[in-house]
N, C-alpha and C positions, 0 to 999 in steps of 0.2 A: 117561516123558515125555521127548521129544527136542526140542531147541531148534534152530531154523534162522533166521538173520537175513536181513533184507532191508535193505540199506544204500544210501545215495545221498544226493545233495544235495536240498534242498527244490526241488520242481518237476520232479524227474526222472521221476516216475511210480510211486513205491513203492506208494502207496495204491491206485492203479488196478491195478497188477499183483496186489496182494494180493486185491483184489475179484475178479479173474479166477481166482486160484489156489484160493481158499476153496471155491467150489462143486465144483471138480474133485476136491479132496482129500476133501471130505465125501461126494461121490458114490461114492468108493471105500470108504466105511464107516469112515473115520477120524474120530476126535474131535479137532477142531482148536480151539485157543485162540489168542488174539492178545494181545500186550503191545505197546503203542506208547508210546514215550518222547516227552514234550513238552518242548521247551527253554524254555518260558516258563510263567509262572503261568497256570493255567487253573482254571475252576470249572464243574462240570456242574450246579450248584445255582443257584437264583435268589433274590435278596433278597426277603424277605417270606414265603417258603415256610417251613413248620414246620421242615424239616430244616436249612435255612440258618440259621434262628434258633437252633436247638440248637447248631450248630457255632459260631456267633458267641458264644453264651453260654458256650462252653468245652468242649463235648464233644470228646473225642479221636477217637471214631468214631461215625458215624451210619449205620445200615443202613436203607435205604429199600426197602420190599418191596411187591409187588403179586402178583396171580395170573399176570401175564405176565413179570415180571422182578424182579431185585433188584440193588441196588448198595450197596457198602460204601464209604463215604467216610472216609478217615483224614486227620486233620490232623497234619502233622509238627511244627508249632509250631517249636521250636528244634532238634529232632532232625535228624541228618544223613539225607540221602536214602538209602533202602534200596538194596541191591544188586539186580541182576537176579534172582539166586537167591532173595532174600527176597520179591520180588514174585511170582515164579512159584510159590513155596510156598503162595500163597493160592488157586491154581487147583484145581479139582476134577480128578480123574484124566483125562488125555487122552493121545492118541498123539503129537501134535506141537504145539509152541508156535511160532508164527511171531512173530518179534521185529522190530519196526520201530524203528529207533534203536539206542541202546546200542552205538554203533560200536566202542567200545573193548573190548567183551566178547570173550573167546576162545571164540567159537562159530562153526561154519561159516556163512558168509554169501554171499549173492548180491548183487553190486552192480548197481543199475539205473543205467546210464550213458548219457547223451545228450550227445555232443560239441557239439551245437548250443547247449547251456546255457552253454558257455564256461567250465566248471569242469574242473579236472584230475581224472583218475580217482583213486579211493581205493585201488584194488587194489595199486599198486606199493608203498604204505606199510603195507598191512594184510595180513599173511600168512594171516589167517583168511578172506579172500575167496577162495572156491574156484571161483566162476564170476562172469561178467559177463553181464548181459542188456542188450543194446543195440539201437538201431535202425540201427546201422551195423556193418560188418565191422571186425575189428581191423586196424590198420595193419601189424602184423607178427605172426607166430606164432612166438614164441620158447619154448624149453624152460623150464618153470617158470612160464609165464604161466597164469592161471586159464582154465578152459574158457569159451569165448565162445558165448553163446546168443542166438538171435533173440528180441528182446523181445516180438514178436508171436506167437511159437510157444509158447503157454501150455502145451500138452500136453507138449512136450519139457522145459520148465522144471519141470513137476510131476514127470515121471519122473526128472529129474536130482536134485531134492530128495529124493525117496523113495529113490533109489539111494544118495545120499550119506549119508542117515540109516539106511540098511539097514532100512527100514521095510516091514513087510508090510501088505497091504490086505485088506479083507474081501470074500469072495465072497458072492453072494446066498445067504442062509441062515446067514450068520455065520461061515463057515469062513475062517480066515486063509490067505493064500497069498503066495508071494514076489512082489515087485513086478516087473513085466515092463518 
């Protein structure tokens, strides 16, 4: 299981880019999982539902299951937030985990950068950013700068991620071959 991060400020287009990357990666026969970090309290459950009531009554974990999907909700209560590695350990085997958020993790990352947002780029301060996907060309091309990719060229971004992770894809019939 290989991890690759998608980083950037809120509103930069991280989720939109991931929506474009996922079908292209899975079409290559790869099993892809996603972990997204939320910077605020969130709840996927609703008051009044049985699972919500179980958690409110003190259950540490509640697994909600159906024939279409399942979700495991864990209450941290006073425990510290788990690390990215601890979260990823809950995944079933897969080829790649795309990570949105977890900016401080030492994993290869692509920054989604839009100068029009008025925010400074992350890459000068983060040595793990190996590429920048932007809707504008870089102002300078200096040695040591990350690779600069066109944010609208999803196919090139997919190839860059696969090359960076040295990940093979599946040919029709299930045979793995090197990424082109």
